[in-house]
mmCIF file of the protein (N, C-alpha, C, O) and its ligand, coordinates in Angstrom:
data_MODEL
# 
_entry.id   MODEL 
# 
loop_
_entity.id 
_entity.type 
_entity.pdbx_number_of_molecules 
1 polymer     1 
2 non-polymer 1 
# 
_entity_poly.entity_id                      1 
_entity_poly.type                           'polypeptide(L)' 
_entity_poly.nstd_linkage                   no 
_entity_poly.nstd_monomer                   no 
_entity_poly.pdbx_seq_one_letter_code       MLPPQSKNNKKCPNCGNEMKVREKKSGEEAGKKFLVCIKYPECWTIEPYVEPKWF 
_entity_poly.pdbx_seq_one_letter_code_can   MLPPQSKNNKKCPNCGNEMKVREKKSGEEAGKKFLVCIKYPECWTIEPYVEPKWF 
_entity_poly.pdbx_strand_id                 A 
# 
loop_
_entity_poly_seq.entity_id 
_entity_poly_seq.num 
_entity_poly_seq.mon_id 
_entity_poly_seq.hetero 
1 1  MET n 
1 2  LEU n 
1 3  PRO n 
1 4  PRO n 
1 5  GLN n 
1 6  SER n 
1 7  LYS n 
1 8  ASN n 
1 9  ASN n 
1 10 LYS n 
1 11 LYS n 
1 12 CYS n 
1 13 PRO n 
1 14 ASN n 
1 15 CYS n 
1 16 GLY n 
1 17 ASN n 
1 18 GLU n 
1 19 MET n 
1 20 LYS n 
1 21 VAL n 
1 22 ARG n 
1 23 GLU n 
1 24 LYS n 
1 25 LYS n 
1 26 SER n 
1 27 GLY n 
1 28 GLU n 
1 29 GLU n 
1 30 ALA n 
1 31 GLY n 
1 32 LYS n 
1 33 LYS n 
1 34 PHE n 
1 35 LEU n 
1 36 VAL n 
1 37 CYS n 
1 38 ILE n 
1 39 LYS n 
1 40 TYR n 
1 41 PRO n 
1 42 GLU n 
1 43 CYS n 
1 44 TRP n 
1 45 THR n 
1 46 ILE n 
1 47 GLU n 
1 48 PRO n 
1 49 TYR n 
1 50 VAL n 
1 51 GLU n 
1 52 PRO n 
1 53 LYS n 
1 54 TRP n 
1 55 PHE n 
# 
loop_
_struct_asym.id 
_struct_asym.entity_id 
A 1 
B 2 
# 
loop_
_chem_comp.id 
_chem_comp.type 
_chem_comp.mon_nstd_flag 
ALA 'L-peptide linking' y 
ARG 'L-peptide linking' y 
ASN 'L-peptide linking' y 
CYS 'L-peptide linking' y 
GLN 'L-peptide linking' y 
GLU 'L-peptide linking' y 
GLY 'peptide linking'   y 
ILE 'L-peptide linking' y 
LEU 'L-peptide linking' y 
LYS 'L-peptide linking' y 
MET 'L-peptide linking' y 
PHE 'L-peptide linking' y 
PRO 'L-peptide linking' y 
SER 'L-peptide linking' y 
THR 'L-peptide linking' y 
TRP 'L-peptide linking' y 
TYR 'L-peptide linking' y 
VAL 'L-peptide linking' y 
ZN  non-polymer         . 
# 
_pdbx_entity_nonpoly.entity_id   2 
_pdbx_entity_nonpoly.name        ? 
_pdbx_entity_nonpoly.comp_id     ZN 
# 
_pdbx_nonpoly_scheme.asym_id         B 
_pdbx_nonpoly_scheme.entity_id       2 
_pdbx_nonpoly_scheme.mon_id          ZN 
_pdbx_nonpoly_scheme.ndb_seq_num     1 
_pdbx_nonpoly_scheme.pdb_seq_num     101 
_pdbx_nonpoly_scheme.auth_seq_num    101 
_pdbx_nonpoly_scheme.pdb_mon_id      ZN 
_pdbx_nonpoly_scheme.auth_mon_id     ZN 
_pdbx_nonpoly_scheme.pdb_strand_id   A 
_pdbx_nonpoly_scheme.pdb_ins_code    . 
# 
loop_
_atom_site.group_PDB 
_atom_site.id 
_atom_site.type_symbol 
_atom_site.label_atom_id 
_atom_site.label_alt_id 
_atom_site.label_comp_id 
_atom_site.label_asym_id 
_atom_site.label_entity_id 
_atom_site.label_seq_id 
_atom_site.pdbx_PDB_ins_code 
_atom_site.Cartn_x 
_atom_site.Cartn_y 
_atom_site.Cartn_z 
_atom_site.occupancy 
_atom_site.B_iso_or_equiv 
_atom_site.pdbx_formal_charge 
_atom_site.auth_seq_id 
_atom_site.auth_comp_id 
_atom_site.auth_asym_id 
_atom_site.auth_atom_id 
_atom_site.pdbx_PDB_model_num 
ATOM   1   N  N  . MET A 1 1  ? 123.179 131.694 90.817 1.00 0.00 ? 1   MET A N  1 
ATOM   2   C  CA . MET A 1 1  ? 122.862 130.745 89.741 1.00 0.00 ? 1   MET A CA 1 
ATOM   3   C  C  . MET A 1 1  ? 123.592 129.423 89.971 1.00 0.00 ? 1   MET A C  1 
ATOM   4   O  O  . MET A 1 1  ? 124.714 129.389 90.478 1.00 0.00 ? 1   MET A O  1 
ATOM   5   N  N  . LEU A 1 2  ? 122.943 128.369 89.595 1.00 0.00 ? 2   LEU A N  1 
ATOM   6   C  CA . LEU A 1 2  ? 123.569 127.059 89.722 1.00 0.00 ? 2   LEU A CA 1 
ATOM   7   C  C  . LEU A 1 2  ? 124.568 126.832 88.590 1.00 0.00 ? 2   LEU A C  1 
ATOM   8   O  O  . LEU A 1 2  ? 124.383 127.300 87.466 1.00 0.00 ? 2   LEU A O  1 
ATOM   9   N  N  . PRO A 1 3  ? 125.625 126.104 88.921 1.00 0.00 ? 3   PRO A N  1 
ATOM   10  C  CA . PRO A 1 3  ? 126.577 125.794 87.839 1.00 0.00 ? 3   PRO A CA 1 
ATOM   11  C  C  . PRO A 1 3  ? 125.939 124.834 86.841 1.00 0.00 ? 3   PRO A C  1 
ATOM   12  O  O  . PRO A 1 3  ? 125.008 124.103 87.180 1.00 0.00 ? 3   PRO A O  1 
ATOM   13  N  N  . PRO A 1 4  ? 126.437 124.839 85.632 1.00 0.00 ? 4   PRO A N  1 
ATOM   14  C  CA . PRO A 1 4  ? 125.894 123.882 84.659 1.00 0.00 ? 4   PRO A CA 1 
ATOM   15  C  C  . PRO A 1 4  ? 126.141 122.461 85.135 1.00 0.00 ? 4   PRO A C  1 
ATOM   16  O  O  . PRO A 1 4  ? 127.058 122.211 85.917 1.00 0.00 ? 4   PRO A O  1 
ATOM   17  N  N  . GLN A 1 5  ? 125.343 121.556 84.675 1.00 0.00 ? 5   GLN A N  1 
ATOM   18  C  CA . GLN A 1 5  ? 125.493 120.148 85.056 1.00 0.00 ? 5   GLN A CA 1 
ATOM   19  C  C  . GLN A 1 5  ? 126.930 119.693 84.883 1.00 0.00 ? 5   GLN A C  1 
ATOM   20  O  O  . GLN A 1 5  ? 127.549 119.905 83.840 1.00 0.00 ? 5   GLN A O  1 
ATOM   21  N  N  . SER A 1 6  ? 127.445 119.066 85.925 1.00 0.00 ? 6   SER A N  1 
ATOM   22  C  CA . SER A 1 6  ? 128.819 118.594 85.825 1.00 0.00 ? 6   SER A CA 1 
ATOM   23  C  C  . SER A 1 6  ? 128.891 117.329 84.970 1.00 0.00 ? 6   SER A C  1 
ATOM   24  O  O  . SER A 1 6  ? 129.933 116.982 84.414 1.00 0.00 ? 6   SER A O  1 
ATOM   25  N  N  . LYS A 1 7  ? 127.761 116.668 84.889 1.00 0.00 ? 7   LYS A N  1 
ATOM   26  C  CA . LYS A 1 7  ? 127.724 115.469 84.055 1.00 0.00 ? 7   LYS A CA 1 
ATOM   27  C  C  . LYS A 1 7  ? 127.747 115.899 82.588 1.00 0.00 ? 7   LYS A C  1 
ATOM   28  O  O  . LYS A 1 7  ? 127.106 116.876 82.199 1.00 0.00 ? 7   LYS A O  1 
ATOM   29  N  N  . ASN A 1 8  ? 128.470 115.177 81.819 1.00 0.00 ? 8   ASN A N  1 
ATOM   30  C  CA . ASN A 1 8  ? 128.455 115.488 80.392 1.00 0.00 ? 8   ASN A CA 1 
ATOM   31  C  C  . ASN A 1 8  ? 127.878 114.292 79.664 1.00 0.00 ? 8   ASN A C  1 
ATOM   32  O  O  . ASN A 1 8  ? 127.945 113.162 80.148 1.00 0.00 ? 8   ASN A O  1 
ATOM   33  N  N  . ASN A 1 9  ? 127.325 114.545 78.526 1.00 0.00 ? 9   ASN A N  1 
ATOM   34  C  CA . ASN A 1 9  ? 126.716 113.414 77.817 1.00 0.00 ? 9   ASN A CA 1 
ATOM   35  C  C  . ASN A 1 9  ? 127.525 113.026 76.590 1.00 0.00 ? 9   ASN A C  1 
ATOM   36  O  O  . ASN A 1 9  ? 127.004 112.485 75.615 1.00 0.00 ? 9   ASN A O  1 
ATOM   37  N  N  . LYS A 1 10 ? 128.793 113.317 76.671 1.00 0.00 ? 10  LYS A N  1 
ATOM   38  C  CA . LYS A 1 10 ? 129.658 112.949 75.556 1.00 0.00 ? 10  LYS A CA 1 
ATOM   39  C  C  . LYS A 1 10 ? 129.896 111.448 75.567 1.00 0.00 ? 10  LYS A C  1 
ATOM   40  O  O  . LYS A 1 10 ? 130.104 110.839 76.616 1.00 0.00 ? 10  LYS A O  1 
ATOM   41  N  N  . LYS A 1 11 ? 129.862 110.881 74.401 1.00 0.00 ? 11  LYS A N  1 
ATOM   42  C  CA . LYS A 1 11 ? 130.077 109.439 74.273 1.00 0.00 ? 11  LYS A CA 1 
ATOM   43  C  C  . LYS A 1 11 ? 131.449 109.164 73.668 1.00 0.00 ? 11  LYS A C  1 
ATOM   44  O  O  . LYS A 1 11 ? 131.970 109.930 72.857 1.00 0.00 ? 11  LYS A O  1 
ATOM   45  N  N  . CYS A 1 12 ? 132.005 108.046 74.096 1.00 0.00 ? 12  CYS A N  1 
ATOM   46  C  CA . CYS A 1 12 ? 133.288 107.634 73.556 1.00 0.00 ? 12  CYS A CA 1 
ATOM   47  C  C  . CYS A 1 12 ? 133.137 107.296 72.072 1.00 0.00 ? 12  CYS A C  1 
ATOM   48  O  O  . CYS A 1 12 ? 132.309 106.463 71.703 1.00 0.00 ? 12  CYS A O  1 
ATOM   49  N  N  . PRO A 1 13 ? 133.929 107.937 71.233 1.00 0.00 ? 13  PRO A N  1 
ATOM   50  C  CA . PRO A 1 13 ? 133.822 107.657 69.796 1.00 0.00 ? 13  PRO A CA 1 
ATOM   51  C  C  . PRO A 1 13 ? 134.301 106.257 69.444 1.00 0.00 ? 13  PRO A C  1 
ATOM   52  O  O  . PRO A 1 13 ? 134.023 105.751 68.356 1.00 0.00 ? 13  PRO A O  1 
ATOM   53  N  N  . ASN A 1 14 ? 135.008 105.646 70.351 1.00 0.00 ? 14  ASN A N  1 
ATOM   54  C  CA . ASN A 1 14 ? 135.602 104.345 70.078 1.00 0.00 ? 14  ASN A CA 1 
ATOM   55  C  C  . ASN A 1 14 ? 134.669 103.187 70.436 1.00 0.00 ? 14  ASN A C  1 
ATOM   56  O  O  . ASN A 1 14 ? 134.517 102.253 69.648 1.00 0.00 ? 14  ASN A O  1 
ATOM   57  N  N  . CYS A 1 15 ? 134.035 103.238 71.628 1.00 0.00 ? 15  CYS A N  1 
ATOM   58  C  CA . CYS A 1 15 ? 133.204 102.118 72.073 1.00 0.00 ? 15  CYS A CA 1 
ATOM   59  C  C  . CYS A 1 15 ? 131.775 102.534 72.417 1.00 0.00 ? 15  CYS A C  1 
ATOM   60  O  O  . CYS A 1 15 ? 130.937 101.675 72.692 1.00 0.00 ? 15  CYS A O  1 
ATOM   61  N  N  . GLY A 1 16 ? 131.483 103.831 72.408 1.00 0.00 ? 16  GLY A N  1 
ATOM   62  C  CA . GLY A 1 16 ? 130.114 104.282 72.635 1.00 0.00 ? 16  GLY A CA 1 
ATOM   63  C  C  . GLY A 1 16 ? 129.720 104.409 74.086 1.00 0.00 ? 16  GLY A C  1 
ATOM   64  O  O  . GLY A 1 16 ? 128.579 104.762 74.383 1.00 0.00 ? 16  GLY A O  1 
ATOM   65  N  N  . ASN A 1 17 ? 130.645 104.126 75.013 1.00 0.00 ? 17  ASN A N  1 
ATOM   66  C  CA . ASN A 1 17 ? 130.337 104.300 76.423 1.00 0.00 ? 17  ASN A CA 1 
ATOM   67  C  C  . ASN A 1 17 ? 130.537 105.760 76.827 1.00 0.00 ? 17  ASN A C  1 
ATOM   68  O  O  . ASN A 1 17 ? 131.042 106.578 76.058 1.00 0.00 ? 17  ASN A O  1 
ATOM   69  N  N  . GLU A 1 18 ? 130.124 106.056 78.060 1.00 0.00 ? 18  GLU A N  1 
ATOM   70  C  CA . GLU A 1 18 ? 130.230 107.431 78.533 1.00 0.00 ? 18  GLU A CA 1 
ATOM   71  C  C  . GLU A 1 18 ? 131.676 107.849 78.754 1.00 0.00 ? 18  GLU A C  1 
ATOM   72  O  O  . GLU A 1 18 ? 132.551 107.024 79.021 1.00 0.00 ? 18  GLU A O  1 
ATOM   73  N  N  . MET A 1 19 ? 131.894 109.114 78.640 1.00 0.00 ? 19  MET A N  1 
ATOM   74  C  CA . MET A 1 19 ? 133.184 109.683 78.983 1.00 0.00 ? 19  MET A CA 1 
ATOM   75  C  C  . MET A 1 19 ? 133.016 110.378 80.327 1.00 0.00 ? 19  MET A C  1 
ATOM   76  O  O  . MET A 1 19 ? 131.980 110.993 80.582 1.00 0.00 ? 19  MET A O  1 
ATOM   77  N  N  . LYS A 1 20 ? 134.013 110.286 81.177 1.00 0.00 ? 20  LYS A N  1 
ATOM   78  C  CA . LYS A 1 20 ? 133.909 110.996 82.444 1.00 0.00 ? 20  LYS A CA 1 
ATOM   79  C  C  . LYS A 1 20 ? 135.049 112.002 82.589 1.00 0.00 ? 20  LYS A C  1 
ATOM   80  O  O  . LYS A 1 20 ? 136.131 111.848 82.022 1.00 0.00 ? 20  LYS A O  1 
ATOM   81  N  N  . VAL A 1 21 ? 134.757 113.033 83.372 1.00 0.00 ? 21  VAL A N  1 
ATOM   82  C  CA . VAL A 1 21 ? 135.726 114.099 83.542 1.00 0.00 ? 21  VAL A CA 1 
ATOM   83  C  C  . VAL A 1 21 ? 136.717 113.728 84.634 1.00 0.00 ? 21  VAL A C  1 
ATOM   84  O  O  . VAL A 1 21 ? 136.332 113.315 85.727 1.00 0.00 ? 21  VAL A O  1 
ATOM   85  N  N  . ARG A 1 22 ? 137.974 113.878 84.328 1.00 0.00 ? 22  ARG A N  1 
ATOM   86  C  CA . ARG A 1 22 ? 139.013 113.647 85.331 1.00 0.00 ? 22  ARG A CA 1 
ATOM   87  C  C  . ARG A 1 22 ? 139.932 114.854 85.346 1.00 0.00 ? 22  ARG A C  1 
ATOM   88  O  O  . ARG A 1 22 ? 139.992 115.632 84.393 1.00 0.00 ? 22  ARG A O  1 
ATOM   89  N  N  . GLU A 1 23 ? 140.638 114.987 86.439 1.00 0.00 ? 23  GLU A N  1 
ATOM   90  C  CA . GLU A 1 23 ? 141.524 116.135 86.581 1.00 0.00 ? 23  GLU A CA 1 
ATOM   91  C  C  . GLU A 1 23 ? 142.933 115.640 86.805 1.00 0.00 ? 23  GLU A C  1 
ATOM   92  O  O  . GLU A 1 23 ? 143.165 114.703 87.569 1.00 0.00 ? 23  GLU A O  1 
ATOM   93  N  N  . LYS A 1 24 ? 143.856 116.270 86.143 1.00 0.00 ? 24  LYS A N  1 
ATOM   94  C  CA . LYS A 1 24 ? 145.244 115.868 86.365 1.00 0.00 ? 24  LYS A CA 1 
ATOM   95  C  C  . LYS A 1 24 ? 145.669 116.278 87.762 1.00 0.00 ? 24  LYS A C  1 
ATOM   96  O  O  . LYS A 1 24 ? 145.401 117.391 88.215 1.00 0.00 ? 24  LYS A O  1 
ATOM   97  N  N  . LYS A 1 25 ? 146.335 115.356 88.432 1.00 0.00 ? 25  LYS A N  1 
ATOM   98  C  CA . LYS A 1 25 ? 146.692 115.603 89.819 1.00 0.00 ? 25  LYS A CA 1 
ATOM   99  C  C  . LYS A 1 25 ? 148.090 116.193 89.980 1.00 0.00 ? 25  LYS A C  1 
ATOM   100 O  O  . LYS A 1 25 ? 148.395 116.837 90.984 1.00 0.00 ? 25  LYS A O  1 
ATOM   101 N  N  . SER A 1 26 ? 148.919 115.968 88.994 1.00 0.00 ? 26  SER A N  1 
ATOM   102 C  CA . SER A 1 26 ? 150.292 116.431 89.135 1.00 0.00 ? 26  SER A CA 1 
ATOM   103 C  C  . SER A 1 26 ? 150.860 116.819 87.782 1.00 0.00 ? 26  SER A C  1 
ATOM   104 O  O  . SER A 1 26 ? 150.222 116.627 86.747 1.00 0.00 ? 26  SER A O  1 
ATOM   105 N  N  . GLY A 1 27 ? 152.038 117.354 87.804 1.00 0.00 ? 27  GLY A N  1 
ATOM   106 C  CA . GLY A 1 27 ? 152.685 117.727 86.561 1.00 0.00 ? 27  GLY A CA 1 
ATOM   107 C  C  . GLY A 1 27 ? 152.355 119.147 86.152 1.00 0.00 ? 27  GLY A C  1 
ATOM   108 O  O  . GLY A 1 27 ? 151.680 119.889 86.866 1.00 0.00 ? 27  GLY A O  1 
ATOM   109 N  N  . GLU A 1 28 ? 152.844 119.493 84.999 1.00 0.00 ? 28  GLU A N  1 
ATOM   110 C  CA . GLU A 1 28 ? 152.676 120.861 84.502 1.00 0.00 ? 28  GLU A CA 1 
ATOM   111 C  C  . GLU A 1 28 ? 151.220 121.239 84.319 1.00 0.00 ? 28  GLU A C  1 
ATOM   112 O  O  . GLU A 1 28 ? 150.841 122.402 84.464 1.00 0.00 ? 28  GLU A O  1 
ATOM   113 N  N  . GLU A 1 29 ? 150.401 120.233 83.995 1.00 0.00 ? 29  GLU A N  1 
ATOM   114 C  CA . GLU A 1 29 ? 149.002 120.533 83.693 1.00 0.00 ? 29  GLU A CA 1 
ATOM   115 C  C  . GLU A 1 29 ? 148.076 120.145 84.836 1.00 0.00 ? 29  GLU A C  1 
ATOM   116 O  O  . GLU A 1 29 ? 146.902 119.857 84.604 1.00 0.00 ? 29  GLU A O  1 
ATOM   117 N  N  . ALA A 1 30 ? 148.582 120.131 86.064 1.00 0.00 ? 30  ALA A N  1 
ATOM   118 C  CA . ALA A 1 30 ? 147.757 119.787 87.220 1.00 0.00 ? 30  ALA A CA 1 
ATOM   119 C  C  . ALA A 1 30 ? 146.533 120.687 87.269 1.00 0.00 ? 30  ALA A C  1 
ATOM   120 O  O  . ALA A 1 30 ? 146.622 121.898 87.069 1.00 0.00 ? 30  ALA A O  1 
ATOM   121 N  N  . GLY A 1 31 ? 145.391 120.071 87.538 1.00 0.00 ? 31  GLY A N  1 
ATOM   122 C  CA . GLY A 1 31 ? 144.159 120.836 87.614 1.00 0.00 ? 31  GLY A CA 1 
ATOM   123 C  C  . GLY A 1 31 ? 143.442 120.924 86.284 1.00 0.00 ? 31  GLY A C  1 
ATOM   124 O  O  . GLY A 1 31 ? 142.275 121.310 86.223 1.00 0.00 ? 31  GLY A O  1 
ATOM   125 N  N  . LYS A 1 32 ? 144.122 120.575 85.246 1.00 0.00 ? 32  LYS A N  1 
ATOM   126 C  CA . LYS A 1 32 ? 143.508 120.608 83.930 1.00 0.00 ? 32  LYS A CA 1 
ATOM   127 C  C  . LYS A 1 32 ? 142.568 119.422 83.784 1.00 0.00 ? 32  LYS A C  1 
ATOM   128 O  O  . LYS A 1 32 ? 142.908 118.298 84.154 1.00 0.00 ? 32  LYS A O  1 
ATOM   129 N  N  . LYS A 1 33 ? 141.392 119.680 83.244 1.00 0.00 ? 33  LYS A N  1 
ATOM   130 C  CA . LYS A 1 33 ? 140.408 118.609 83.104 1.00 0.00 ? 33  LYS A CA 1 
ATOM   131 C  C  . LYS A 1 33 ? 140.496 117.962 81.734 1.00 0.00 ? 33  LYS A C  1 
ATOM   132 O  O  . LYS A 1 33 ? 140.842 118.596 80.737 1.00 0.00 ? 33  LYS A O  1 
ATOM   133 N  N  . PHE A 1 34 ? 140.175 116.691 81.723 1.00 0.00 ? 34  PHE A N  1 
ATOM   134 C  CA . PHE A 1 34 ? 140.110 115.968 80.460 1.00 0.00 ? 34  PHE A CA 1 
ATOM   135 C  C  . PHE A 1 34 ? 139.084 114.854 80.588 1.00 0.00 ? 34  PHE A C  1 
ATOM   136 O  O  . PHE A 1 34 ? 138.683 114.492 81.694 1.00 0.00 ? 34  PHE A O  1 
ATOM   137 N  N  . LEU A 1 35 ? 138.670 114.324 79.474 1.00 0.00 ? 35  LEU A N  1 
ATOM   138 C  CA . LEU A 1 35 ? 137.666 113.268 79.464 1.00 0.00 ? 35  LEU A CA 1 
ATOM   139 C  C  . LEU A 1 35 ? 138.315 111.927 79.186 1.00 0.00 ? 35  LEU A C  1 
ATOM   140 O  O  . LEU A 1 35 ? 139.134 111.797 78.276 1.00 0.00 ? 35  LEU A O  1 
ATOM   141 N  N  . VAL A 1 36 ? 137.945 110.933 79.977 1.00 0.00 ? 36  VAL A N  1 
ATOM   142 C  CA . VAL A 1 36 ? 138.412 109.581 79.698 1.00 0.00 ? 36  VAL A CA 1 
ATOM   143 C  C  . VAL A 1 36 ? 137.191 108.673 79.598 1.00 0.00 ? 36  VAL A C  1 
ATOM   144 O  O  . VAL A 1 36 ? 136.163 108.920 80.228 1.00 0.00 ? 36  VAL A O  1 
ATOM   145 N  N  . CYS A 1 37 ? 137.319 107.651 78.818 1.00 0.00 ? 37  CYS A N  1 
ATOM   146 C  CA . CYS A 1 37 ? 136.259 106.663 78.658 1.00 0.00 ? 37  CYS A CA 1 
ATOM   147 C  C  . CYS A 1 37 ? 136.078 105.904 79.979 1.00 0.00 ? 37  CYS A C  1 
ATOM   148 O  O  . CYS A 1 37 ? 137.060 105.597 80.654 1.00 0.00 ? 37  CYS A O  1 
ATOM   149 N  N  . ILE A 1 38 ? 134.816 105.597 80.353 1.00 0.00 ? 38  ILE A N  1 
ATOM   150 C  CA . ILE A 1 38 ? 134.600 104.849 81.601 1.00 0.00 ? 38  ILE A CA 1 
ATOM   151 C  C  . ILE A 1 38 ? 135.154 103.436 81.495 1.00 0.00 ? 38  ILE A C  1 
ATOM   152 O  O  . ILE A 1 38 ? 135.293 102.744 82.504 1.00 0.00 ? 38  ILE A O  1 
ATOM   153 N  N  . LYS A 1 39 ? 135.468 103.007 80.287 1.00 0.00 ? 39  LYS A N  1 
ATOM   154 C  CA . LYS A 1 39 ? 136.017 101.664 80.101 1.00 0.00 ? 39  LYS A CA 1 
ATOM   155 C  C  . LYS A 1 39 ? 137.534 101.626 80.287 1.00 0.00 ? 39  LYS A C  1 
ATOM   156 O  O  . LYS A 1 39 ? 138.156 100.568 80.188 1.00 0.00 ? 39  LYS A O  1 
ATOM   157 N  N  . TYR A 1 40 ? 138.117 102.790 80.556 1.00 0.00 ? 40  TYR A N  1 
ATOM   158 C  CA . TYR A 1 40 ? 139.544 102.810 80.825 1.00 0.00 ? 40  TYR A CA 1 
ATOM   159 C  C  . TYR A 1 40 ? 139.859 101.828 81.951 1.00 0.00 ? 40  TYR A C  1 
ATOM   160 O  O  . TYR A 1 40 ? 139.085 101.814 82.908 1.00 0.00 ? 40  TYR A O  1 
ATOM   161 N  N  . PRO A 1 41 ? 140.890 101.020 81.943 1.00 0.00 ? 41  PRO A N  1 
ATOM   162 C  CA . PRO A 1 41 ? 141.966 101.009 80.937 1.00 0.00 ? 41  PRO A CA 1 
ATOM   163 C  C  . PRO A 1 41 ? 141.725 100.095 79.732 1.00 0.00 ? 41  PRO A C  1 
ATOM   164 O  O  . PRO A 1 41 ? 142.617 99.904  78.905 1.00 0.00 ? 41  PRO A O  1 
ATOM   165 N  N  . GLU A 1 42 ? 140.518 99.531  79.636 1.00 0.00 ? 42  GLU A N  1 
ATOM   166 C  CA . GLU A 1 42 ? 140.213 98.720  78.454 1.00 0.00 ? 42  GLU A CA 1 
ATOM   167 C  C  . GLU A 1 42 ? 140.223 99.578  77.198 1.00 0.00 ? 42  GLU A C  1 
ATOM   168 O  O  . GLU A 1 42 ? 140.730 99.178  76.150 1.00 0.00 ? 42  GLU A O  1 
ATOM   169 N  N  . CYS A 1 43 ? 139.662 100.740 77.331 1.00 0.00 ? 43  CYS A N  1 
ATOM   170 C  CA . CYS A 1 43 ? 139.567 101.665 76.215 1.00 0.00 ? 43  CYS A CA 1 
ATOM   171 C  C  . CYS A 1 43 ? 140.339 102.924 76.600 1.00 0.00 ? 43  CYS A C  1 
ATOM   172 O  O  . CYS A 1 43 ? 140.133 103.479 77.678 1.00 0.00 ? 43  CYS A O  1 
ATOM   173 N  N  . TRP A 1 44 ? 141.194 103.354 75.746 1.00 0.00 ? 44  TRP A N  1 
ATOM   174 C  CA . TRP A 1 44 ? 142.118 104.435 76.078 1.00 0.00 ? 44  TRP A CA 1 
ATOM   175 C  C  . TRP A 1 44 ? 141.741 105.778 75.472 1.00 0.00 ? 44  TRP A C  1 
ATOM   176 O  O  . TRP A 1 44 ? 142.596 106.643 75.284 1.00 0.00 ? 44  TRP A O  1 
ATOM   177 N  N  . THR A 1 45 ? 140.491 105.946 75.173 1.00 0.00 ? 45  THR A N  1 
ATOM   178 C  CA . THR A 1 45 ? 140.105 107.218 74.568 1.00 0.00 ? 45  THR A CA 1 
ATOM   179 C  C  . THR A 1 45 ? 140.247 108.359 75.579 1.00 0.00 ? 45  THR A C  1 
ATOM   180 O  O  . THR A 1 45 ? 139.683 108.305 76.672 1.00 0.00 ? 45  THR A O  1 
ATOM   181 N  N  . ILE A 1 46 ? 140.980 109.354 75.214 1.00 0.00 ? 46  ILE A N  1 
ATOM   182 C  CA . ILE A 1 46 ? 141.120 110.548 76.051 1.00 0.00 ? 46  ILE A CA 1 
ATOM   183 C  C  . ILE A 1 46 ? 140.852 111.756 75.166 1.00 0.00 ? 46  ILE A C  1 
ATOM   184 O  O  . ILE A 1 46 ? 141.385 111.874 74.062 1.00 0.00 ? 46  ILE A O  1 
ATOM   185 N  N  . GLU A 1 47 ? 140.013 112.651 75.677 1.00 0.00 ? 47  GLU A N  1 
ATOM   186 C  CA . GLU A 1 47 ? 139.715 113.849 74.904 1.00 0.00 ? 47  GLU A CA 1 
ATOM   187 C  C  . GLU A 1 47 ? 139.858 115.070 75.793 1.00 0.00 ? 47  GLU A C  1 
ATOM   188 O  O  . GLU A 1 47 ? 139.669 114.986 77.007 1.00 0.00 ? 47  GLU A O  1 
ATOM   189 N  N  . PRO A 1 48 ? 140.185 116.185 75.201 1.00 0.00 ? 48  PRO A N  1 
ATOM   190 C  CA . PRO A 1 48 ? 140.250 117.401 76.010 1.00 0.00 ? 48  PRO A CA 1 
ATOM   191 C  C  . PRO A 1 48 ? 138.850 117.771 76.491 1.00 0.00 ? 48  PRO A C  1 
ATOM   192 O  O  . PRO A 1 48 ? 137.866 117.596 75.772 1.00 0.00 ? 48  PRO A O  1 
ATOM   193 N  N  . TYR A 1 49 ? 138.776 118.278 77.698 1.00 0.00 ? 49  TYR A N  1 
ATOM   194 C  CA . TYR A 1 49 ? 137.491 118.669 78.253 1.00 0.00 ? 49  TYR A CA 1 
ATOM   195 C  C  . TYR A 1 49 ? 137.216 120.119 77.909 1.00 0.00 ? 49  TYR A C  1 
ATOM   196 O  O  . TYR A 1 49 ? 138.051 120.998 78.125 1.00 0.00 ? 49  TYR A O  1 
ATOM   197 N  N  . VAL A 1 50 ? 136.023 120.354 77.366 1.00 0.00 ? 50  VAL A N  1 
ATOM   198 C  CA . VAL A 1 50 ? 135.645 121.726 77.019 1.00 0.00 ? 50  VAL A CA 1 
ATOM   199 C  C  . VAL A 1 50 ? 134.617 122.194 78.033 1.00 0.00 ? 50  VAL A C  1 
ATOM   200 O  O  . VAL A 1 50 ? 133.556 121.588 78.182 1.00 0.00 ? 50  VAL A O  1 
ATOM   201 N  N  . GLU A 1 51 ? 134.937 123.270 78.726 1.00 0.00 ? 51  GLU A N  1 
ATOM   202 C  CA . GLU A 1 51 ? 134.013 123.799 79.732 1.00 0.00 ? 51  GLU A CA 1 
ATOM   203 C  C  . GLU A 1 51 ? 132.686 124.164 79.056 1.00 0.00 ? 51  GLU A C  1 
ATOM   204 O  O  . GLU A 1 51 ? 132.667 124.766 77.982 1.00 0.00 ? 51  GLU A O  1 
ATOM   205 N  N  . PRO A 1 52 ? 131.579 123.788 79.707 1.00 0.00 ? 52  PRO A N  1 
ATOM   206 C  CA . PRO A 1 52 ? 130.284 124.170 79.134 1.00 0.00 ? 52  PRO A CA 1 
ATOM   207 C  C  . PRO A 1 52 ? 130.173 125.693 79.069 1.00 0.00 ? 52  PRO A C  1 
ATOM   208 O  O  . PRO A 1 52 ? 130.620 126.393 79.978 1.00 0.00 ? 52  PRO A O  1 
ATOM   209 N  N  . LYS A 1 53 ? 129.602 126.179 78.039 1.00 0.00 ? 53  LYS A N  1 
ATOM   210 C  CA . LYS A 1 53 ? 129.481 127.635 77.892 1.00 0.00 ? 53  LYS A CA 1 
ATOM   211 C  C  . LYS A 1 53 ? 128.050 128.082 78.195 1.00 0.00 ? 53  LYS A C  1 
ATOM   212 O  O  . LYS A 1 53 ? 127.093 127.334 77.994 1.00 0.00 ? 53  LYS A O  1 
ATOM   213 N  N  . TRP A 1 54 ? 127.931 129.291 78.671 1.00 0.00 ? 54  TRP A N  1 
ATOM   214 C  CA . TRP A 1 54 ? 126.613 129.890 78.910 1.00 0.00 ? 54  TRP A CA 1 
ATOM   215 C  C  . TRP A 1 54 ? 126.203 130.644 77.669 1.00 0.00 ? 54  TRP A C  1 
ATOM   216 O  O  . TRP A 1 54 ? 126.985 131.379 77.065 1.00 0.00 ? 54  TRP A O  1 
ATOM   217 N  N  . PHE A 1 55 ? 124.942 130.436 77.305 1.00 0.00 ? 55  PHE A N  1 
ATOM   218 C  CA . PHE A 1 55 ? 124.462 131.193 76.152 1.00 0.00 ? 55  PHE A CA 1 
ATOM   219 C  C  . PHE A 1 55 ? 123.409 132.192 76.576 1.00 0.00 ? 55  PHE A C  1 
ATOM   220 O  O  . PHE A 1 55 ? 122.882 132.926 75.741 1.00 0.00 ? 55  PHE A O  1 
HETATM 221 ZN ZN . ZN  B 2 .  ? 135.696 103.883 75.020 1.00 0.00 2 101 ZN  A ZN 1 
# 
């Protein structure tokens, strides 16, 4: 089976632009995914990334 689309369609609640998935590269939470606004660093919206679920 193919993995779910890696693209997410979540929008930034602050400016309405897309959010993109990034992964922490270092530190205690290395490998942990989170969403940042594509307007970063203009817009600092960061949200936790929720893995898509299979139904
Ligand atoms: Zn934004």
